[in-house]
C-alpha positions in Angstrom: 70.6 137.9 80.6 75.0 137.6 79.7 75.9 136.2 83.5 73.2 133.7 82.2 74.7 133.0 78.4 77.8 133.3 80.2 77.3 130.2 82.5 75.6 128.1 79.9 78.7 128.6 77.7 81.2 127.0 80.5 78.5 124.6 81.5 78.6 123.3 78.0 82.7 123.4 78.0 82.7 121.0 81.6 81.0 118.5 80.2 83.1 118.3 77.0 85.8 118.5 79.2 84.6 115.5 81.4 83.1 113.7 78.0 87.1 114.3 76.7 88.6 112.5 79.8 85.9 110.0 80.6 86.6 108.5 76.5 89.8 107.3 76.9 89.5 105.7 80.3 86.2 103.6 79.2 88.3 102.4 76.0 91.4 102.0 78.0 89.8 100.0 80.9 87.5 97.2 78.9 84.4 96.4 79.5 83.8 95.5 83.5 82.4 92.3 83.3 85.8 91.4 81.5 88.4 92.4 84.1 86.0 92.0 87.6 86.6 87.7 88.3 90.9 88.5 87.9 93.3 90.9 90.3 96.6 91.0 88.2 99.8 92.8 89.4 103.9 92.7 88.9 106.5 93.4 91.2 109.8 93.6 88.5 110.1 90.9 86.1 107.1 88.8 87.7 103.3 88.3 86.5 101.3 87.5 89.1 97.2 86.9 88.6 94.5 85.6 91.8 90.8 85.3 90.7 88.3 83.5 93.3 85.9 82.2 90.5 87.0 78.7 89.9 86.5 76.0 91.0 88.0 72.7 90.6 87.2 69.7 88.4 89.2 66.6 87.6 92.1 67.6 90.2 92.3 70.9 88.4 91.3 75.1 89.3 92.1 75.9 85.8 94.7 77.9 83.6 95.9 81.3 83.1 97.9 82.8 80.5 99.7 85.4 79.4 99.1 87.3 76.3 102.0 89.6 74.4 101.1 92.5 72.2 100.7 90.2 69.2 99.0 87.0 70.2 95.5 87.0 70.5 94.1 83.9 71.4 94.4 82.2 74.6 96.6 79.2 73.6 99.4 81.6 71.5 100.1 83.0 75.3 102.4 82.1 78.2 100.3 79.2 80.2 100.0 78.3 83.8 98.5 76.3 86.1 96.1 77.7 89.1 96.7 76.8 92.1 95.5 77.4 95.6 92.3 76.7 97.0 88.5 77.1 97.0 89.0 80.7 98.5 91.5 81.8 96.3 93.6 80.5 93.0 96.1 82.3 91.4 99.4 81.8 89.2 102.4 83.2 88.4 105.3 84.0 85.5 108.7 85.5 85.7 111.3 86.4 83.5 108.7 88.9 81.6 110.5 91.5 79.9 108.8 94.7 79.8 106.0 95.8 77.8 101.8 95.7 77.9 100.3 92.1 78.3 96.6 90.7 78.2 95.9 88.1 81.3 93.2 85.6 80.6 92.0 82.8 82.9 90.1 79.8 82.0 88.5 77.8 84.7 88.9 73.9 84.0 84.7 74.0 83.4 85.7 76.2 80.2 84.3 79.2 81.4 86.6 82.5 81.3 87.3 84.6 84.7 88.7 87.5 83.1 91.2 89.4 81.4 92.9 91.9 82.3 95.9 94.0 80.7 98.6 94.7 82.6 102.3 96.6 82.3 105.4 95.7 82.8 107.7 98.7 83.6 111.8 98.0 82.3 113.9 96.7 85.2 115.6 99.6 86.7 119.8 99.2 86.9 121.8 100.7 89.9 124.6 103.6 88.6 127.6 103.8 90.6 129.4 107.1 90.0 132.9 107.6 91.4 133.7 111.1 92.7 136.5 113.0 92.0 137.7 114.5 95.3 139.3 112.1 97.8 138.4 113.9 101.0 135.6 112.8 103.2 132.4 114.4 102.1 131.0 115.0 106.4 134.2 115.7 107.4 136.7 113.8 109.6 134.9 110.6 110.5 135.6 109.6 114.0 137.3 105.9 115.2 140.2 104.5 116.3 142.7 106.2 113.1 145.4 103.9 112.1 143.0 100.9 113.1 141.8 100.8 109.3 145.6 100.0 107.8 147.3 97.0 108.5 150.9 98.3 109.1 154.0 96.2 108.9 156.3 95.0 112.0 159.4 97.0 109.6 156.9 100.5 110.3 156.0 100.3 113.6 159.8 99.1 114.8 160.4 102.8 112.8 157.8 104.6 114.5 159.0 103.3 117.6 162.5 104.2 117.7 161.1 108.0 116.6 159.1 108.1 119.6 162.4 107.1 121.4 164.6 109.2 120.7 162.0 111.8 120.8 162.1 111.0 124.2 165.8 111.0 124.6 166.2 114.4 123.0 163.4 116.1 125.3 165.0 114.7 128.5 168.2 115.8 127.1 167.2 119.7 126.6 165.5 119.5 130.2 168.4 118.4 131.8 170.5 120.9 129.9 168.0 123.6 130.9 168.1 122.7 134.5 172.2 123.1 134.7 173.1 126.0 132.6 177.3 125.3 132.7 176.9 121.8 131.0 177.3 120.7 128.5 
């Protein structure tokens, strides 16, 4: 009897937990019929909507409107004309600020193809940070060494003179060692 009561209690808790999760989802999603005719996507600060529910009438497919939080009617939003073909119509808005928006699509015959909410995230700006150390982080890098710098004529002439003096000094020391009595 104790196990049956424990199972009954956990079953009620699981049902309550499932209801607590499902309730906000149904409130957020809205009615299923309203969002079924359109598909909204974002790419950075661009919002685009596609639908296949509209038919062309008098050379127009219809219009789409992007409503921000304080706007309630189709005419208050940023409107864009639908373009495309009989298979797929689309509209897009660029330079949309971050926030929550509602997209409403109205076909040229006056029927609403659908509505859907979309969240536009703020644009992320890359940050550049300088490191304090001047040494390479991965050890010595391969390459031609001095080829990364453009040395002037004076520097090259001075380096050539030092190399020449080193060759002459080496030859003098070696010659002196071979004949110990000479100065």
